[in-house]
N, C-alpha and C positions, 0 to 999 in steps of 0.2 A: 072177237077171236083173239086169243092170246097164244103166243109162241114162246117156248122155252128151250134153250140149247143146253146140252150136257156133254161132258167128255173131253173138254179141253185140258191143257196142262203143259208141262215141260217134258220134252222128249229129246233124246240124243239123235243126231243125224243118223239116218238109216232106220230109225224106229217107226212104229205105226201108232196111229190113234184112230179111234172110232167115235165120231161125233153123232149125237142123237138130237132130234128135234121133236118135241111133243106139242101138238096143237090142241088147245082146249077151247070149248065154246063152239059156236056154229061155223062150220066150214062150208062155204058156198060150193055147190057141185061143179061150178065153172073154174074153181081155183086150182092152181098147181102150187107146189112147194119148191123152194130152191135154197141153195147155199150161196152166200156171197162172202167175200173177205176183204179186209182193209188192212194193209200193212202200214207200219209207221211212216208218215209222210207221203203216203200214196193214196190214190183214188180208190173208192169202193169198186170192186170188180166181181163179176159173176163167176161162179165155179160150175154149178150144174143145177138143172131143174128136173123135177119128176112130176108127171101128170097123174091124174087119178086112175088112169088105166095102166100106169107103170111105164109109159113111154118116157124116155130120158133125152135131155138136151145138155150138151156140155159146151162150155166156152173153149174154143179151139186152142186158146193160149194156156189152158190148164194142162198139167201133166197127166198122162194116162195112169198115173199111180193113184188117182182119185176115182172112187166109184160111189155113185149115189144109188140108193135103193129105198124101198118102202120098209118101214119097220113091221114087226109082227103085230103090233096093236094098230087099231085104226087111227088115222091122222098122225102117224109118226113117220119119221124120215131119218135115214142114216147116211153119213158120209164116211166111207172107209178110206183112210189115207195111209199109204204105204211108202216106204223108203223116203221118209220125210227129210227135207233139206232145210238149211237155215233160211233160204228165201221163201219158205212156206210159212214163216213166222208172221202171224197176223191175228186180228180179231175176226172170228168166223161167225157170221150171222145166218140165221134161218129166216126165211121170208115166205109170204104167201100172197098171191094176187091172182087175178084172172089169167088163165093159162097163156094166152098170146102175149099179154103184156109182160109177164114175168120171164117168159122165154126170150123176148127181145132184149130185156135188161141183162139176162145171163150171157147172151151172145155178144152184147156190145152194140146192137143196133139202136138201143135206147140207153140213156144214161141212168144207171141205178141211183136211187136216192132213198135215204132213210125216211123221207117224208111221203113216199109213195108206197101204198100197200101196207101190209102188216109185217112187223119185224119183231124178232126177239131181242133180248138185251145183249146177245153176243157171248161167245166163249173164247177165251184167249188160248191160242196155240203158240208155243215158243219152242223152236228147235235150236238147241244149243248143246255143245259139249261142256 
């Protein structure tokens, strides 16, 4: 399974970005997909997860300006980010793993790690004027 993120870039405060993740290869039916981010000098943290049936889980620390959804194509996922702020600057990663495990990492019950599950290379989001 390979994951690839798209859509990062430089945006001014108050702007929006739409990140996409495309999974290629075999996706286990037990897997969910999720977004994580890592700001400079900070730990990796969960943003949101989405199950194969479309159910979503959000990290309660994340702003409600972020919305996760399934893409139009199979095994794709989108993160819509609105009213972006400088504190949203981070590398954003797409991940996939067994649903329960990835939800626990998104919510912070388990520590996320780039060595657990499947990860993309990340896409940089920079919010700056």
